N, C-alpha and C positions, 0 to 999 in steps of 0.2 A: 555394718554394711558399707560397701564402698561404691562410689559412683563418680564418674567424671563427666563434665559437660563439654559438649561439642557445638561449634557453630555450624551454620549451613554448609554442608559439603558441596561446594559450589565452584563452578568455573567462572562465575560472575565476579566482578571486581568488588561488589558490595561488601563481602565478608572475607575477602582474601587476606586481610591483615589482622583478622580477629584472633586473639589468643585464648585458648581454652582455660576455664577456671581450674583451680587446683583440685586434687582428689580430696573428697570429704569423707570422713569416717563418722557414721551415725549408727548407734545401737538402739535396741528397743527401750533402753532406759532413758533415752532422750525425751524430755517432757512433751514435745510436740509430735512425737512419733505417730500416734494414732491419727492425728490431723493430716500428716503427710501421706499416710497409707490411704486415708479416705479420698484425698485429692488425687493421688495416683490412680486409685480405682475409678474415679469419675473420668479422668483423662483416658484411661484404658477403654472405658465404655464409648467415649467419643471416638477413639481411634478405630474401633471395630464398626462404628456406624458410618465412617467416612467412605466416600466413593473413591476407590483407588484410581490413580492416573491411568492404569491399564486394567481393563476388565475383559473377561472372557465373553461377556454379553455384549459384544460390539455390534454395531449396526452399520453395515456398508451403505445402506440407502441414505443415511445421514451424510456419509462422505461425499457421495455424488451430489447430494443437495447442496452441500457446502461449497463445492467447486463449480456449481452451475448457476449460482445466483447472478442475476442480471440487474445491476444497480442502475444502469443508464440505458435508455432506448434512443434510437436514431430518429429524432423528431423531424428531420428533413426527408426521411425515407419515402413516406407516402406521396408527398407532393413532388419530389424529385422523380420517383419512378413513374408517377402519373404523367408528368411532362414528357419524359422520354417515350413512354408507351403510346401516347397520343401521336407523337411524331412518327414513330415506327408504324403505327396502324395506318396513318394517312399515306405514308409512302407505299405500304404494301397494297393499299386499295387504289392507288393511282396507276391505272393500266396504260397510260400514255395516250389516251384518246383526247383529241382536241377538235373543236368546231372552228373551222377556219373560214375567213372571208377575204374578198379581194375586190377593189374598185379602181378603175383606171379611166381617165378622160384625156383624149388626144386633141390637140389644137395646133394651129400653125403659128409659131412664134414670129415668123417673118424674117428669119435669118437668110432665107434663100427664096428664089423665085419658084423653084420647082420642089416644093415640099409635098411629099405624097402621104396623106393620112389614110391609113387602111380602114380604120373604123373610128368612130367618134368616142364612144365609151364602152367600157366592158366591166363586168363584175361577175363574181361567182361565190357560191356558198358550198362548203364541202366538209368532209370529215377526214382528219389526218390521224394516223396511228404511229406514234413514235415508238418503235421497238428498241432501237439502240440510239445512244446519244444522250446528251444532257436532258434530263426530265423524261426520258423514255422508260418504257415498262421494265426492261431488264436492268437498266441503270437504277431505277427506283428500288427494285428488289435488292440489288447489291448495296445500295445506300442504307436500306432498312437493316440488312444484316450487319453492316458496319456500325450502325447505331446500337443494335443489340449487343454487339461485341464491346462497344465503348461503355454501354450501360453495365455490363458484367465487370469490366475493369473498375468503373466508378463504384459499383456496389461492393466489390472486393476491397477496394481502398477504404471505403467508408466503414465496412464491417471490421476491418483491421484497426481502424482508429477507435471504434467503439470497444473492440476487444482490449485494446491497450488501456483505454479509460477504465473499463470494467476490471482489468487486472489490478490496477492501483486500488480500486475499491475493495476487491477481494483480498488483496494483500493486507490492507489495514483491518479488514473485518476479521481475518484469521488472527491477527495480533489481538484484536478486541476480544475474540472468543477465548483465547488461551490466557489473556490477562485476567479474565473473569475467573478462570479455573485457578490461576495462581493467587488471586485475591482471596479465594476461599481458603486455600492452604495457608496463606500468610496470616489470615484472621485466626485460624485455629492455632497457628504457631505462636502468635502474640498472646493469645489466651493462656497457652501453656507456659510461655516465658514469664508472664505476669505472676503465675503461681510459683514458678521457680525463684523468681526474685524475692517473693515473700518468704519462701523457705530459706533462702540464703541470708536474708536479713535476720531471721530468727537465729540462724547459726552464728551470725556475726555477734548478736547480742549476748550469746553464751560463750563467746570467744572460741568458736570452732573454726571460723574462717576469718581472714582479714577483709577490710573494707574494699580492697582492690578486687577481690573475687566478686563481691556484690556489683561493683561497677562494671565488670566484664559482662555479667548477665544483663544488667540494665542497658549497657551499650548495645548489645545484640538486639534487645527489645526495641530500643530507639531506632536502630538501623532498619529493622523490619517495618516499623511504622513509617519511616521515610520512604521505603520502597512501596509500601501500601499507598501512600499519598500520591506517589508518581503514577502508579498504575490506575488509581481512581481518577486522577486528573485527565490522563490520556483517554480513558474510556468515556468519561463524562463529555469531554469536548467532542469526541468522535460521534457520540450518540446524539448530541444536541446541535452540533454545527452542520452535520450532513443529514439532510432529510431522509436519504435512502436507508439509513440505519434505524430509523425510528421504530419500525414494526418488526425488526428482526430480533430473534432471541440472542442474549449474550452467552447462553450456556448451551452446549451440545453434549448430550449424554453418550457415553460409551464409544468414543472415537478411538479406533485402534491405532497402534503404531503400524505404519505402512511401509512395506519394502517394494522397491522398484525392480521390475523384471527388465533387464537391459535388452534382451532379445525382442520382446514385445514392443519396447520403447522404440527401437530402431526400425522395426517393421512398420509401426505406425508413422514414423517420420517419413518413410519412403512413400507412403500412400495418403497421409492426412496432414502432413506438416504444412505450415504457411508457404514454404518454398515450393513444394510439389504442386500445391493448388495455384499459387501465384504464377508459376511458369506456364501451366496449362491455360490460364486466363489471358495472360499477357501475350504469349506466342500466338494464340488463336486470334487475338485482336490485330497483331501485326500482319498476319496472313490475310485477314479480311480487308484490312485497310489498303493494302497494295494490290488488291484485285480491282482493276479499273478498265472501263470501256471508253476512256477519254479519246476523242478523235474519230471514233467509229460512229457511223450513222446508217440506219435503215429505216425508211419512213414511207410506207404505203399510204395512198390517199384515194379518195373518191370525191368528185366534184360535180356540180351542176352550174353551167356557164350561161350568161346572158351577154349578148354582144350587139351593139347598134352600129350599123354600117354608115358610110358617108351619105348614102341616099336615104337615110332614116329608117331603113328596114331593120327589124330585130331578128337575130338568130339565137336559138336556144338549143343547147346540146349538153350531154353528160360526158364526163371523162374520168379515167382512173389511171394511176401510175405508181411508180416507185422511185424514190430518190435514195441514193446510197453514197457513202463516202468511206474510204479506207485510209488511215493515216500512214504516212511513210516516215518511219523513224530509223535513225542510224546510231542512237545511243543505247545504253543498257536497258534491258527489258524490265518490266515491273517485277517479275519473279526474282531477277537478280537484285533489285533494290530491296525487295522483301527479305531475301536471304541475308543481305548485308545488314539490314535492320535487326534481324534475329541475332546475328553474330554480335552486333554492338550491344544488344540487350543482355545476352548471355555473358559477355565480357564484364559488363557493369555489375551483374548479379553474382558473378562467380565468387568474388571476395566476400560479399554479404552472406552468401550461402555457407562458405567456409567458416565465417565468424559465428553464424548461428549454430552450426554443428559443434564448434568448439564450445559455445555456450551450453549446448545440450549436454555434452560430456562433462563439462565443469559442474553443472547442476547435479548430474548423477553422481559424480565423484564426491561432491560436498555432502550429498545425502548419505552416501555409503560411509563417509568418515564419521558423520553424526551417528550412524548405526553402530559403529564400533564403540563410540562413547556411550551409547545407549546400553550396550551389554555391560560395560563397566559399572554404570550406575545401577542397572537393574539387578546385577548380582550383589552389589553392595546393599541395595534395598532388601533383597532376599535374606542376607545375613542379619540385617537389623530386625526384620520380621521374625526370624527364628529366635533371636534374643528376646523379643517381645513375647513370643509364644511361650518360651520357657518361663519368663517372669510371670506371665499370666497363669501358667500351670502351677507355679510355686504359690501364687496368691490363692488360687482355688483350693489347693491341697494344704494351705496353711503351713507351708514349708519354711523352715528358718533361712533357707537360701534366698527368700524373696527380699528384694531391695527396692523400695518405692522410688528412691531418687534415681537409681539405675534405670528403672522402668520409664520414668519421666524423661531421662536423658535419651533413651532409645527412641521414644516416641518423637521427641524433638528432632533427632537425627533423621528419622524416617520422613517427617514433614519437610525437612530440608532437602532430602534426596527426591521426594515427590515433586517439590518445586523445580528442581533441576530437570527431572524427567519431563515435566510439563513444558519447560522451556525448550528442551531437546525436541519434543514432539512438535512444538510450534515451528522450530527451525526446519524440521524434516518436512512438515506440511507446506512451508513456504517454498522449499526446494521443489516439491512436487508441483506446486502452482506454477513455478517458472518453467518446469518441463512441459506442463500442460499448455502453457502459452505458446511454446514453440511447436507443439503438436496440434495447434489450432483448436484448442478447447475440446478435445475428445474426452469422453467420460474417464475419470481418474481410475476407476476400477478395471479399465481395459488394459492398463499397464502396471498396476500395483496389486498387492495382495496383503491382507492383514498378517502381521507377525504373531505367531503363537508363542509369546514370550513365556507363558507359564510352563510350557513344556521343558524349558531349560532349568527350572528351579524346583520342579515338583519332586517329591520323594518317591512317588509311585506312579506307574504308568496308568493312564485312563482315569476317568472320573469314577470315584469310589462310592459304593453303597455297602451296607452291612446288614445282616440279619441279627436281630437281638430277640432271644426268646425270654419268656416271662421269668424264669428262674434267675438268669443272669441279670435282668433288669431290676428285679426286686432286691438282689443281694448287693449290687454295686451302689455306692453313694453317688449323688448327683455330680459332685465336683470331679471325681475320678472318671466318671462316665464321659462328661464333656471333654475333659483333658485327653481321654483316650481317643475320642472321635477326632479331635483336633490333630493329635499326633499322627493318626492314620489317614488324614486328609479325607475323612468321610463327609460327604455333603448330602447323603440321603440314607435314612434309617428305615428299615422294615421292622417294625416293633410289634411283638405280641405281648402286651402287658399282663395278660392273665387276669383272673378274678381275685387272686389273693393279694395283689399289690394295691396299696392305697390309691384312691383316685387323686388325692392331693399330690402324690409324687408324680403321677402321670401328667397332671396339669402343669406342675412346675417344670417338668422336663420339656413338655411341648412349648412352653413359653420361653424357656432358656434356649432351646434348639432354634426357635424362630429368630431370636435375637442374634444367634450365631450364624444365621443364613443356612441352617440345615433343615431339609424337608424330612418330615416323619410321616410314614404311611402305616396305616393299620394292617398288620400282618394277620390274615385270617387263614387258618390251616384246617378247617373243618370239612371233611369229606361229605358230611350229611347235607351240605348245601346242594349237592348234585340232585338230591331227591326232594328238596324243599320247594314250596310254592313261591310264586313271584312275591306275594305279600311277606312271606317269611324271609326271603332273601333281602328284600328292601328294608325290612325291620332291622336285620342284622347290620346292613350297610349304613343305616341311619345312625347307628351307635357311633360309627366313625365320625360322622358329621357332628353329632352332639358333643363328642369329646374334643373336637378341634383338630383332628388329623388333616394333613395336607393332601392325603390320597389314600387309596385302598389297594392292598396287595393280596391277591388270592393265591394261596399255596395249596390248592386242592389237587390231590393225587389219586385219580381213579386207578392208576396202575398198581396201587397198594391194596386195592380191594380184593377179597378172596376169589371172586369170580371174574377177574380181569381177562383171563385167557378166553373164556367162553362168551363173555358179554362186552368185549372190547369196543365194538362198533356202537352199541347202545350207550356205553359209558362216555365215549368220546362225543357222541351227539349231545348227550346231557351236558357235558363240559362246555361245549361251544354255546349251547343255549344259555347256560349260566353266565358265561362271559358276556353274551349279548345283553342280557338283562342288567348285569352289573355295569356294563358300559353305558347303557341308557340312563341308569340311576346316577352314575358318576358325572355324566355330561350335564344332567339337570342340576347338579350341585356344584358344578365347576371344580370337580376334583379329578386328579389323575388316577387312572386305573392301570395297574401292572399285575403280571401273573408269572408264576414259576412253573416251568414245564420240563420234563426230561428231554433227552436228545433223540428219542426214537419214535415220536409221534408221526403218523402218516402225513405226507405232504398236503393232501387235500384238506385235512383238518388244520394244518399249520397256517394255511392262508386265512382261514376264518378266524383263527386265534389272533393272528397279527392284525386283522382288520378291526377287531373289537378291543384291542389293548393299546395303551400308550407306550408301554414297555413290556418286553418279553424276556424274562430271566431264564437263561438256558442252564440247567443244572448239569454241567459237564463234569460230573464226578467220576471217580474210579480210575483216573489216569493222570500221570504227570509228564506225559510226552506231548510236546507241542503239535507234532504231526498228527497224533491220534485225536487230540482235541479239535484241531482244525477240520479234520475229516468228519468228525461227529457233528459239528455245528454248520457244515457247509450248506445244507438245505435251508436252514433258517437265515443264515447271513445272505443267501441269494435273494430271499424274499424281501428283507428290509434290514440292512445292517445298522441303520440309525436307531431302530427300535430295539435292537438286540442288546442284551446285557449278558456278559459272560459271568456265570456264577461258578466259583471254585470253592473247594473245601480244603482247608489247611492240612487236614489229616491225610490227604493224598500225597503230600510232599514231605521230603526229608527235613527241610528247614525253610525259613522265610526267604533266604537267598534263592533257593531253587524255585520256590513258588513265584517270586517276582520275575525271575528270568523267564520262566515259562509263559507268564502273563504277557510280558513284553513281546515275546516271539509270536504269540497268537495275535496280539493286536497289530503288530507290524505286518502280518500276513493276511489280515482281514481288514474290513472297514469298520469293525466294532470298536467303539471308543469308551464303553462303560464296563465296569467290573464290579461284581458283588462278592463279598466274602461271607461264607457260611461257616461259622458265625463269629460274633465278637469274642466269645469265650475261647473258641478254637485259636484265635489270634494270640490270646494271652498264653495259652498252653504251648503254642508252637515253639517258643524259645527253649522249652525243656526237652524237645524231641531230638533224639540222636539216632543215628542209623549205623548199624554194623555193615550195611550194604554199601556205604560210601567207601571208595577205594582207600582214601587216606586214613580213614578211621580203622579200616581193616588192617592196614599195614602197621599202624601205630599199636593196635591191640595185639597183633601177633608178635610184635617186637618186645612188648613189655608184660604180656600176660600168657598164662597157659590155662586152657579150659579146666575147670574143676569138675570133679566127678558129680557133684550135686547140681551143676549148672547144665541146663539143656537149651537148645535153640529151636525156635519156631519160625516158620516162613510166614511173615505178615502179608496178607493180601488186602486188608481193609482195616480202617480204624474210625472211631467216632468218639466224641466226648460224652456220649450218653449211650446207654445200652440199647441195642437193636435186636430184632428177632433174627437169629442165625439163619433161619430158613429164607427170610427175605434177602439177606446178604448173599446166600448161595444162589438164589434165583437171579439177582442182579448181575452176579459174576459168572453165571452159567457154570456153576461148580458142582461136581458130584461128591467131592470128598467131605468128610466130617470136619466141622470147624472146632478149633480150640480157641476159647475166649480168654485172653490174658488181660487183667486190669492192672495198668502200670502207667505212672506219670500222669494220672488224671484221664487216661484214655482207655477205652475198651478196644483192644487190638484183636482182630479176627485173623487167626492163623491156621495153617494146615501143617500137618506132619510134625514130628519131633526128632531132633538130631542130637546125639550125644557128643559129636565132635563138630567143631567149627568148620573144618575143612570139608566134611561131607555136606554140611548145610550150604556152604558156598557153591559147591558143585551143582546142587539141585537149584539154588537160587539163579545161577547163570542160565540154566536150561529154561526156567520159567520166564526169565526176562526176554527171551526170544519170542514169546507169545505177546502180541500187541497189548491185550488187555491186562497183562501181568508185568508190563515193562517197568513198573515202579515198585515191585515187591522188594522186601529186604528182611534181614534176620533180626529177631528179637531174642536177646539173651535173658533167660529167666532162672533166677535162683529159686529152686523148688521149695526151699525152707522158708522163704520170705514172701513169695507171691502166691496168690490164690489162683489156681488153675482149674478151669472147668473143662 
């Protein structure tokens, strides 16, 4: 067995000068081989238990929470606002009223002989109302507005300072969170490298490698430990020196890679950025500040006068009046000064705004550049995962192609790439934080969206489920079954274990599937449930709970009952009632409930079916044309595409390539995202299916063969890997012709008509293909001497 060791595939300088150890040749005769295999197996188990840096189960609420953390509060806000608000309130409630008084005493100072004193003394008490002028009613209201405007400026400036301080805390907290993720990966990698070092030392002792190769592995291990210490020191100091971090978690689960939408980003900049909000506040303050009533005065008054004459008699009388003053100015008006102040402000801010826009574009560009790096590392990760998957399959199947050292090397490389991806995610999140700071802390999800990275590396479209019937389950060994599910990206199994299969095998499979992250649902296909009591139904469903299934799948088909045509409404009502009871039971046991239904149930029943099921599998069988399938499932996808699962049958397609192409087209045209294959055995047999209806095959056949007299051709309209009632097939296809059943390549092929010549068969085939429900028919060549024909 051959394996080569690789350092962390990294853009960081830590491992940039590391040289890979030499290629090592190990065979099964090596004394420590069994030990190496056991260690590789344990590391494989650890690998599949790891939380990947990217997960489909991301949580965008955690993203918003991460970007909205407030580490600092404005401690002056309450007292400062209170001070301003009291002043504003006092001004608004000062209406300009004043109680005024006056006293005057006249005497003869003796400057002249003829001094005429009109009265000896005089005083009055009155009420003045200052409408305009300093301290007047309107002036006070204007000053209150000026203070309100000044308060808004002060609040804005203070909020921006708090935002800047919070930005620094968030920036470091993001590093803190992603350092924690990298520490987990580095710890796993150190554990792996320690095992590799032991293996290399053993190889050194038996002269398989030189000491320098051991040193290279040890050097990488030492380097990882040094990086680990650095990250630990940073996180420790951050958590213990800054009180704001004490109660915050160091780990965030399922943070997705985020892409930035530039259109939304710029739209938010125009409406929510610091610049747009600041301009509104500051310009409003300038306009308010230069609205002045300086020099103007209007003051009505009312008084009561007391006057003592020279002969000591008193006069009492009331008076009222109005005093006014209008300023005469010859310089610029207040409006001109305000306009000049606005121009001055805008000139000062212009360069700052341009700089912030450039910053915004630079942050976006930097984020996009890291996205390109992300694709490079992500595809590299996918290639390594595929190598790990193959090695795992070799291990399960006890294949001689299994290489334990190669497996360990691949796991080490994946951990290195995972660390790089974590670092890239951190850098992308920091860029988004910078963008958010320019956009004045808007929710991050308003201008970003999670990147569906798995869509780039998946083998098959949609999330996959598969039906497995009891015969297939009992015949397949556990290792082959698990490897098969892994190869076909199956994450959900609808299993009918049957009664003949040992319970021990079912328990072992359920345990293994759970370890692999695969859900297994109990597939129940008994039509008798339609007529059973609630107690009988619950008793059958309880068996699924007792055996440890993750859910229940009901494949009850009233349309297959003999009296379907005459009792359709009754049967459908019974079916909905069954689903309702099963749903209540499943809810009480915290299990998922899914059902399989054909594509022709009435709409009023469909809504009830969807209401009582977590998933509805639509058996869109009998056609391989995307347009036909889309039309058939249109009612169901309108009700709830998220609950809908497209169930397809391999026997309806010429080959796997055609089936996958049709699935992709259907998923692209609908909002359905889940696909179920009926069934696992049909996937196995699909590789052997060939079609004379394929144009290229026909041309190749005609060029190299001539039809023999003993060969005949049948027009295949349906196929299955187990025998069906011909009458049922005819009914489903609405077919009046007699069926010819040909058993070939593991399939029961249901055909019509017999043709002695290929040319005649092709002519009829083309006519049938114009009929929508027969669009996928093709010819089957049968050697009468070798095939059994019914």
